[in-house]
N, CA, C and O of each residue as an XYZ file, in Angstrom:
260
protein
N     -11.622      3.142      4.629
C     -11.185      3.483      5.801
C     -10.574      4.827      5.736
O     -10.890      5.625      6.619
N      -9.780      5.174      4.858
C      -9.136      6.549      4.660
C      -8.847      6.798      3.259
O      -8.643      5.850      2.500
N      -8.816      7.982      2.865
C      -8.624      8.724      1.539
C      -7.182      9.147      1.394
O      -6.725      9.563      0.329
N      -6.502      9.027      2.476
C      -4.956      9.713      2.311
C      -3.993      8.598      2.865
O      -4.337      7.664      3.589
N      -2.761      8.852      2.411
C      -1.794      7.929      2.902
C      -1.588      7.747      4.387
O      -1.645      8.726      5.131
N      -1.368      6.620      4.815
C      -1.045      6.365      6.369
C       0.325      5.723      6.456
O       0.843      5.695      7.572
N       0.952      5.228      5.478
C       2.184      4.621      5.340
C       2.884      4.752      4.186
O       2.209      5.191      3.254
N       4.202      4.474      3.908
C       4.858      4.618      2.706
C       5.357      3.146      2.313
O       5.742      2.376      3.194
N       5.341      2.819      1.105
C       6.030      1.600      0.753
C       7.385      1.869      0.560
O       7.788      2.815     -0.117
N       8.224      0.927      1.231
C       9.660      1.164      1.223
C      10.238     -0.083      0.271
O      11.379     -0.062     -0.191
N       9.501     -0.931      0.094
C       9.974     -2.113     -0.789
C       8.714     -2.834     -1.467
O       7.781     -3.258     -0.785
N       8.759     -2.940     -2.871
C       7.803     -3.660     -3.601
C       8.232     -4.617     -4.395
O       9.016     -4.259     -5.274
N       7.897     -5.923     -4.332
C       8.158     -6.940     -5.160
C       7.056     -7.682     -5.931
O       6.018     -7.915     -5.311
N       7.148     -8.052     -7.119
C       6.246     -8.650     -7.814
C       6.646    -10.167     -8.085
O       7.731    -10.426     -8.606
N       5.771    -11.134     -7.731
C       6.112    -12.604     -8.244
C       4.768    -12.985     -8.882
O       3.707    -13.133     -8.276
N       4.972    -13.115    -10.146
C       3.755    -13.616    -10.933
C       2.754    -12.591    -10.936
O       2.993    -11.469    -11.382
N       1.498    -12.964    -10.397
C       0.444    -11.897    -10.322
C       0.209    -11.398     -8.964
O      -0.765    -10.709     -8.660
N       1.200    -11.795     -8.099
C       1.149    -11.253     -6.624
C       2.083    -10.146     -6.459
O       3.256    -10.391     -6.741
N       1.774     -8.926     -6.040
C       2.382     -7.739     -5.527
C       2.429     -7.700     -4.061
O       1.411     -7.797     -3.375
N       3.724     -7.545     -3.532
C       3.880     -7.496     -2.102
C       4.759     -6.162     -1.700
O       5.772     -5.771     -2.280
N       4.225     -5.665     -0.755
C       4.889     -4.412     -0.353
C       5.157     -4.369      1.122
O       4.329     -4.848      1.897
N       6.379     -3.765      1.597
C       6.725     -3.541      2.930
C       6.300     -2.072      3.293
O       6.750     -1.113      2.665
N       5.485     -1.948      4.250
C       5.074     -0.783      4.640
C       5.828      0.036      5.801
O       6.217     -0.610      6.774
N       6.035      1.299      5.757
C       6.627      1.938      6.945
C       5.692      3.033      7.440
O       5.465      4.021      6.741
N       5.153      2.863      8.631
C       4.262      3.643      9.300
C       5.113      4.830     10.038
O       6.276      4.656     10.401
N       4.484      5.915     10.197
C       5.278      7.117     11.076
C       5.287      6.520     12.619
O       4.601      5.605     13.073
N       6.214      7.274     13.229
C       6.107      7.007     14.695
C       4.842      7.076     15.367
O       4.042      7.925     14.973
N       4.554      6.376     16.248
C       3.383      6.508     17.060
C       3.097      7.864     17.571
O       3.963      8.406     18.257
N       2.070      8.433     17.340
C       1.651      9.584     17.890
C       1.532     10.727     16.898
O       0.859     11.737     17.106
N       2.311     10.462     15.696
C       2.267     11.514     14.605
C       1.064     11.652     13.822
O       0.769     12.765     13.386
N       0.295     10.595     13.581
C      -0.983     10.493     12.964
C      -2.037      9.602     13.597
O      -1.921      8.377     13.544
N      -2.946     10.128     14.127
C      -3.997      9.326     14.717
C      -4.548      8.317     13.809
O      -4.891      7.223     14.256
N      -4.658      8.607     12.547
C      -5.166      7.523     11.522
C      -4.353      6.613     11.429
O      -4.714      5.472     11.716
N      -3.128      6.855     11.032
C      -1.938      5.831     10.902
C      -1.806      4.964     12.319
O      -1.504      3.773     12.248
N      -1.992      5.467     13.341
C      -2.075      4.763     14.657
C      -3.213      3.884     14.668
O      -3.052      2.862     15.334
N      -4.280      4.021     14.118
C      -5.478      3.237     14.369
C      -5.318      2.170     13.162
O      -5.646      1.008     13.404
N      -4.837      2.496     11.891
C      -4.706      1.555     10.896
C      -3.558      0.619     11.331
O      -3.763     -0.593     11.263
N      -2.389      1.067     11.765
C      -1.404     -0.036     12.398
C      -1.928     -0.849     13.358
O      -1.662     -2.048     13.280
N      -2.727     -0.392     14.389
C      -3.400     -1.141     15.532
C      -4.295     -2.250     14.917
O      -4.324     -3.402     15.349
N      -4.987     -1.816     13.917
C      -5.922     -2.882     13.258
C      -5.037     -3.908     12.646
O      -5.407     -5.076     12.766
N      -3.942     -3.670     12.018
C      -3.171     -4.509     11.326
C      -2.633     -5.561     12.389
O      -2.744     -6.784     12.305
N      -2.057     -4.869     13.356
C      -1.509     -5.870     14.495
C      -2.513     -6.905     15.189
O      -2.236     -8.032     15.601
N      -3.842     -6.197     15.220
C      -4.740     -7.093     15.998
C      -5.289     -8.142     14.966
O      -6.062     -9.036     15.308
N      -4.855     -7.980     13.728
C      -5.283     -9.169     12.604
C      -6.591     -8.792     11.921
O      -7.110     -9.560     11.111
N      -7.194     -7.474     12.280
C      -8.465     -7.227     11.696
C      -8.201     -6.830     10.230
O      -8.997     -7.202      9.368
N      -7.183     -6.135      9.923
C      -6.882     -5.805      8.593
C      -5.782     -6.754      8.173
O      -4.874     -7.054      8.948
N      -5.863     -7.201      7.006
C      -4.687     -8.041      6.366
C      -4.418     -7.838      5.021
O      -3.705     -8.650      4.432
N      -4.916     -6.806      4.403
C      -4.647     -6.389      3.036
C      -4.627     -4.908      2.904
O      -5.056     -4.218      3.829
N      -4.130     -4.344      1.754
C      -4.337     -3.056      1.481
C      -4.683     -2.834      0.028
O      -4.519     -3.765     -0.761
N      -5.153     -1.665     -0.388
C      -5.357     -1.308     -1.634
C      -4.290      0.006     -1.973
O      -3.802      0.749     -1.121
N      -4.080      0.077     -3.391
C      -3.213      1.132     -3.609
C      -3.933      2.179     -4.561
O      -4.907      1.853     -5.239
N      -3.427      3.378     -4.567
C      -3.982      4.185     -5.636
C      -2.662      4.867     -6.328
O      -1.604      5.029     -5.719
N      -2.855      5.196     -7.529
C      -1.909      5.937     -8.257
C      -2.216      6.717     -9.384
O      -3.299      6.396     -9.874
N      -1.657      7.600     -9.945
C      -1.960      8.433    -11.271
C      -0.989      8.070    -12.128
O       0.183      8.070    -11.753
N      -1.338      7.714    -13.381
C      -0.478      7.464    -14.488
C       0.041      8.608    -15.078
O      -0.835      9.426    -15.359
N       1.225      8.952    -15.372
C       1.860      9.972    -15.962
C       1.799      9.937    -17.520
O       1.316     10.813    -18.236
N       2.406      8.705    -17.937
C       2.607      8.100    -19.203
C       2.170      6.818    -19.295
O       2.118      6.129    -18.276
N       1.825      6.357    -20.428
C       1.524      5.038    -20.577
C       1.776      4.586    -22.047
O       1.845      5.471    -22.899
N       1.922      3.245    -22.426
C       2.347      2.832    -23.693
C       1.569      1.437    -23.695
O       1.615      0.656    -22.744
N       0.881      1.224    -24.812
C       0.163     -0.124    -24.920
C       1.087     -1.300    -24.869
O       2.152     -1.207    -25.479
N       0.817     -2.351    -24.238
C       1.546     -3.564    -24.163
C       1.366     -4.225    -25.637
O       0.370     -4.113    -26.351
N       2.657     -4.997    -25.950
C       2.323     -5.914    -27.098
C       1.732     -7.059    -26.755
O       2.212     -7.782    -25.881
N       0.501     -7.383    -27.477
C      -0.285     -8.476    -27.129
C       0.165     -9.799    -27.572
O      -0.483    -10.825    -27.366
N       1.335     -9.753    -28.210
C       1.909    -10.987    -28.705
C       1.427    -11.643    -30.000
O       1.948    -12.646    -30.488
N       0.271    -10.913    -30.565
C      -0.464    -11.602    -31.745
C      -0.013    -11.061    -33.031
O      -0.489    -11.489    -34.082
């Protein structure tokens, strides 16, 4: 739907393999695309989201073996 941010994550929680985020959208009228996405969420058309991020640094995880 979009390649740029339409909201920001104000709270992120992880339980097991589930990641949940509380999104904050800008005030209505600030961004037509954000208004569209928020409207689709409210209408029940969109019920999930994907994230994108760039890794600055990384370390391998201990595999436990």
